[in-house]
N, C-alpha and C positions, 0 to 999 in steps of 0.2 A: 161516777167512777171513770167514765170516759174522759171527763175533763181532767181528772187527776193523772190519767195515763198520758194525755197530751202534754201536761205540764212536766211530767217526768222525762219525756222525750226531749223537750226543749232544754231542760236542765242538763241532760246528758250531752246533747250537741254542744251546748255552751262550754261544758267541762272539757270536751275533746278539743275544741278550738283553743281554749285557754292553755291546755297542756301542750299542744303543737307549737303555739307561739312561744311558750316557755322553753321548749327544747330546741327550736330553730336557732342557729348560730348567726351572729351578726357578721358582716363583712370583715371587720377587724379580727373577730374570733376565728373565722375560717383561715385567714392569712397566718395568724399566730399558730394555729394548730398545724397547718401545712409546714410552716417554717420549723416548728418543734420536731416533727417527724423526720425532716431532712437532717436537722442537727443530730438527732439520735441515730442517723444512718438507716432509718426505716423507709428506704426509698420506694419499695413496692407498695407499702402501706400508704405512703404519701400520694402516689399516683392513683391508688384506689379511692382514697379520700377525695382527691381533686375531681374525680369523675362524677361525684355526687353534686358538685357545684359548677361543672363546666359550662352549663347553659346560663348560669347566673353571672359568672365572673370572667369568662373567656373574653379577651380583649383588654382586661385590666392588666397593665404591665407587670405589677408585682406578682399577681397570680400566675401569669404566663411564665414569668422568669423562674418561679419556684418549680413549676411543672418541668420546664426545660432542664433545670439542674438535676431533678430527680430522674428524668428520662436518660440523661447522659450517664448517670451513675449506674443504671441497670442495663445500659447498652441499647436503649431504644432511641437511636440517634435521629431517625426520621421524625419521630414524635417531638423530639427536642427541637429540631429545625422549625417545625410548624409553630411551636410555642414561642421560641425566641425570635422568629421573624415577626410575629405579632408584637412582641415587646419592643423591638427597635423601631418599628413603624411609629408607635406612639411616643417612645422616648429614644430618639436617635442618638442622643449623647450619653446614654447609659453605657459606660465603658465595659463593665463586667458582663453585661448582657451581650454586647457585640463580640467580646472575646470568646464567650461560650458558644455563640452562634458560629463563629469561625471554627471552633473545635468540632461542633456537630457536623458542619460541612466536610471537614477533614475526614471524619470517621465514616461518612457515607461516600468517600472518595470523590467528592466534588471539590477538587483542589483549587481550581481557579476562583470559585466562589469564596472559599476560605481565605485565599490570598487577597481578594477584593475587600473582604470585611476587615482584615488587618490593616490594609492600606487606608481605609476610612478611619480606623481606630487610632493609628499612630499620631496624627496631629492633635488628638484630644488628650493624650497621656503626657503628664509631666513627672510622674513618679518614676525614678530611675530603675527601681526593681521591676516595676510593671513594664517599662520600656525594654528591659533586658529580656523579660519573658516573651514579649512580642517578637523580638529579634530572633530568639532561639526557635520559637514556633515558626517564624517565617523561613528560617534556614531549613527546618524540617520539611516544610511544604515544598521549597525549591528542590530539595533533594528527591522528594517523592515525584515531582514533575519530571526531573531528569531520569529517574528510574523508569517512569512510564514510557519515555522515549527510547529506552534501551530495548532492542528487539532482536530476536533470533528466529528466522523462519527457514525451514528446510522443506524441500519437495523431492520425492523420489518417484520414478515412474518406469513402467515397462509396457511396451507395445509390440504387437505383431502386425505385419501387413505385407503388402505387395508393392513393388517398385518396378515400373515398366522400363526404366532406363537408369540403372544404378550408377553408371559411370558418365551420365550425360553425353553418351556417345552419339556420333553423327548419324543422321537418318540414312544417308546413302553409303554404299560400301566402296565406291571408287570415285576418283576425281581426276580432272585434267589440269596440269600445271603448265603455264606458259614456257617454263624452262625445259619441259620434257615433251617428247613427241608421242608418248603413250600414256594411257590411263594409269593412275596410281591406285593400287589395291590397298585398302586400309586393313590393318591388323585387326584380329578379333577383339583385342583390348580397346580399340578405338571405335568399335561399332556398338550400336545399341544393344544392351544386354538387360534382360529382366530376371527378377528373382524374388523369392520371399525373403522378408527382412525381419530382424529382431532389433528393437530400439530400446536402449537403456538411457536414462538421464537422471542427473542429480543436480539440484540447485540449492544454494545457500545464500542467505542475505543477513548480514549482521550490522546493526547500526548502534553506535554508542555516542551519547551526547557529550559535548565539551561544556556547553552551557545551554540556556533555554533556546538560543538561536542557532547554535552551531552543532554540526554532527560529523562524524566520520562513518562512512558507509563502505563496507567490504562485501564483495559479491564473488561467488564462485559458481560456475556452471560447467558441467561435464556431460557430454553426449557421446554415446558409442553406438555404432551401427554394424551389425553382423549379418551375413547372408547364409542361406541354407546350403547352396552348392559350394563345395570345397574349392572349385575352380575360381570362385569369385572372392577368395580370401584377400587377393591383392587389392580389392576395392573396400575392404573393411576399414572403417574410419573411426577416429577418436578425436573429438574436438574439445578443447578446454578454453574457458574464458575466465580470466582473473582481472578484477578491477578494485581500486581503492579510490574513493571520492571524498572530497571535503565539501560540506554543504553549509551555507550561511544565508542569513536573511538580509537583503539589502532593500531598505525602505519597505515597500509592499511586495517585493518580488523575492524569489528564491534563486540562489546561484550555486552551481555545482562545478567543481573542477577536479580532475583526477587523472590517473594513469591506468593503462590496460595492457594485458598480455594475452595473446590468443594463439597458442600452438595448435597445429593440425598434424595428426599422425595417420599415415596410410599403411595398412598391414603391419602395424606396431612400430613403424619406422618414421622418424621425423620427416615431414614433407615440406611444411611451411611454418614460419613463425611471424606473427604480427605484434607490434608493440607501438605505443604512442601515448599521446595526451589528448584529453577531450574536455569540453566544457558545455554547460547547459544553463540557460537563463529562462526561468519560468515566471511569467507575468500574469497574474489573475486579472481578467477584465471584469468579471462579476462572479457570482457563486456558481454559474453554469459554464463559463467560458474561460479557458486558459490559453495564453499565447506563449510560444517558446522559441528560443533561438539556440541552435547547436553549432559547435565548431570544434575543430581538432586537427591534429597532424600525426602522422605515423610512418613506420617503415614496414615493408614486407620482405622477408628473406626466405629463399627457397634452398633446400639442401642440395639438390642436384641441378634443377633448371635455373641456373643463375641468371640467365637472360631475362627471367621474369622478376628479378629483384627490383623493387620500386620504392618510391617515397610518395606519400599522398597528403593532400590537404583537403579539408571539406568544411562546408558551411551549409547550414540548413535552417529551416523555419517550419513551425507547425502550429496548429490550433486544435484544441480539444473542446468538445461540447458534451455535456452530460445532463440528462434530465430524466428522473424516474429510473425505469429499467434500461434506458438507452444510453449508450456511450459511443461517441464518434471521434475520430482523429483524422486530420488531413495533414500530410507532411510533404515538403519539397526539399530536396538536397542537391547540392552541386559539389562534385569531387573532382580534383585534378590529380591524376596519377602520372608521375614521371619516372621513366626507367632509370635505374641507378647507374647504368652505363650508357654512354652516348651511342655505343654500337647497337644497343637494343632500343633505340629511340622510337622504332616503329611500334613498340609495345606501350608507348605513352598515350594517354587518352584523357578526355573529359567525360565525366559521367553525370547525367541529369536524371534524377529519380523523383517520381511522384508516387505517393502511397496513400491509400485510404483504408482505415480500419474501423470496424463497427462491432459492437457487442450489445446483445439484447437478452435480458432475463425474461423468458417466457413465463416462468413461475419461480417459486422459491428454489426448486430443485433442477430446473432446466435452463441452460444458457446456450445461445447460438453466437458464434464468432465468425466474422468475415474479414478477409484481407484481399485487397487488390493492389497490384504494384506494376509500375511501368519504369523500365530503365533504358536510357538512350546512351549508347557508347559512340563517341566520336574520336577515332584514332588519329594520331598526329602524322605518322610517316608511312611511306610505302613499304609493304611487307616484302622482304628480300626474296621469298620463294614464290609468292602468289602475284607479285608485282602490281598490287593494288593497295589502296588505303582501306582498311576495314571500316565498315559502317554497320553497326549492329543494334538490335533492340531486343530486350528481354521482357516477356510478359509473365507475371506470376499471380497466382490466386490460390486461396485456401478457404475452406469452409469446415467448421468444426462444431460439434454438438457435445455439450458436457452435461452429465447427470451427477448431481451432488448427493452423496450418501452421508450417513452419520459418521462421526469421528473423523471428519476431514478426508474421507475417501471420495474419489471422483472417477467416473468412467468418461472416456473421451473417444469419440469417433471422428476421424479427420480425413478430409479429401484435399489433395494438393495437385496443382497443375502448373507446369512451367513450359514455356515455348520461346525458343531463341531464334530470331531471324537475322540473317547476315547476307551481305553481298558476296561472301565467300562461303559456299554451301558446306564446306567441311566443318564450319563452326555452328551449323544449325542443328537443333535437336528438339525433340518433344519428350516430356517426362510427366508421368502420372503416378501418384502414390495414394494408397488407401491404408489406413491403420486403425486398430482398435486397441486401447490401452487403459491401464488403471494407474491412478496417481494417489499419493498419500502426502498430505501436508502436516507438518508438526513443528 
């Protein structure tokens, strides 16, 4: 009886093996079944069916192609990319597979990869209708690339703080002139004045593409400063900066040229207006280093102090270095400012500027920014009242900390210092500012 039971077990095992082999589908049957499901628009069923054989036939171009088509139809574009990439690796001249791979890249917003696949496909296609489909698809990709370059960014901010010298007033309160025999007492408006301040700002940047290499960039920046004491309303300032730039790609570099307008209001009345043209050439040295050259020319017109009207020309150069959380910029400029009237030639000067900026992300939410600047003023003529040629230097520095919140909100704590030295003490001053503010980008 024991032998009969062993024989029964052997017959049962043989029957199961024979039944499994009878039910297992051949490679041809699997592909035909998968193709039939896709033809009947049963795309989810096709993907579920393919999962049963993925370890057996993944890498087979026909199998992967059918998976890719089904995945596209149900919106599983990343799965389609994986399958169709395997297909074109094995059969690089399969036109329909490469076309659908380009579609899959497009749907996951990898536009450059989609464009690259179509560029590979175009030389292989001779059918005019297929060629037309490729051209239409290429135009759609180009338009999507242009739309990605269209950007509108805005920033609004409010800060409160303390300013030790709101009018950049002189340190001393009286001076001696060679033309007079007695000391000159400065008015209160010209002396150092401190106050609590409210700072408001708004910035807008809009860029619209002309084509893949050319852009029009428009920028608006508005800054308003108000003070707590009503006696200081006369120092209330509003600064606006408007600019329009044209940007183009020249070989491996980027070129910008534009116009600007910068009005300044004091106590709600026009004080000074600046306008001109400017250009910038940015040359990438490698992925970490950029070299730049700036140049421009403009006019400054004062509403009341017409002796200060001037024309200026400037040229500068700079280098930027970035790696990981660090960003550094070193810049040097030379400006030549000429008085508009020969009677005010003593206000003409050459300005040499050196500036260093650095930024460091301590973490995802914390950033520290540093600015150091040195300006050297070399005046041309003898001042008619002080009977000397002015020679001045301005030192500026700022340190700020930013804390980034959700929804593009940012806290900023800022410290600023400015010190001007001159051979004429009336033009010397010290100024310190501290402020805490909140900004929103959208």
